[in-house]
N, C-alpha and C positions, 0 to 999 in steps of 0.2 A: 482450535489449537493449531499452532503452526510449528514446523520444525525449522529451527535456525541453527546451522552448524551442528546438526545432530541432537540438539536439545529442544525439548518441548517448550513452547512459549504460548501463554494464553493471550489470545487476541480478543479484544472487545468487539461486539458487533459493528461498531463504527469503524474500527481498524479493518475488518474484513470487507466492509462495503467500500472503504477508501481504496484498498488494494484492488478490488474488483473493478472500480471505475477507472483507475489508472491502467490496469492490465488490459482493459478493453481498447485502450488507445496506446498500446505499448510503444514506447519510444517517442511519442508525440506529446507536446504540452497539453494539459487539460486545464482550462480556465478555472479559477477558484470558484466562480459562480456555479459552474457545471458540477464541480465536485460537491459543493454544498447542497445542491439540489438533489443529488443522487446518493450521497454517502451519509447524510444526516439522519438522526433518529426521528422518524415522523411524529413520535409522541412528545418530543421536546419542543418547547416554544421557540427555541433558536435553531431548529433543525435545518433550516435553509440559510443560515446566517454565514456569509462568506468569511467573516472574521473568525469563525470557529474552525475553519479549515486549517489554519496555522497550528492550532492546538492539536487537532487530530493528527497532522503530519508529525509534529514533535513527539507525540505519544507513540505513533507507529515506528518512527525512527529509533526510539529508545529500545524497542522490542526487536527490530529486524536488522539494524545496521551494526557492523563491527564497531564503528566509532560514530555515534550519532552527530558529533560535531563536524565530522568530515564524511557526509553521506556518499555512498557509492551506488545505492540502489534507488532510493527515493529522492529525486533531485528537485531543487527549486529552479524554475525558469523565470528569471526576473521579468516582470511585466506580463507574463503569460500563464502563470500557475505552477503546476508540478508535473513531473513525468517519471515513469519507471525506465531505467536504462536497459535497452534491448540487448546490448552486448553482454550484459551481466544476468539477464533474466530469460528463462524459458518458461513457457506455459503449456499446459494441456487444459482441456475444458470439462473436467468432471465437477465435483461439488464443493469440497472444502479446500482452503488455501494452505499451502505449505511452502516455506521459504528455507532453502538450504544452501550451503556453500559447497562449491566444487572447485576443481583445479582452475577453472576459468572464471570463477566468480560466484555470485549468488544465482540461485535458480528459484523461481516462483512457480509453483504448480498447484493444481487442485488435486487433493487426495480423494480417492473413491470412498463413498459411504454406502453401506448396505442396508 
C-alpha cells in the first residue's frame, strides 16, 4: 500500500518493484530492458519482456501521479527508458514504499514494517 496525497493506494507487486528499480537510480534514466529484468513477475512468461514495461509504467502512473497524462514523478526519457524525478522525490531505505505530496512536490519513501 502506498500513500498518495494522504490517501492509501494499493500497489501491485510489479508497481512496487518498478518504483524500487527506478528509485535505486533516482534521477537517472533506467533502460527499459533493465526495468523488465528487475521489475517483472518471475512467475510470468513475459516477466522480462521490455514491451511490458510501458504497461507497468502506465498502471503505476494512474496510481501515483496527480495527472497521469502529464506525469511529474515517473518520467519517460525518450530513447533511454524511464526515471523518477529527484527534485520531486525523497527516499529513505526501509521496506515498503509510500508516495505522498508535499509543498515541494511528491515524496517517495519506504515505510517501516514491524
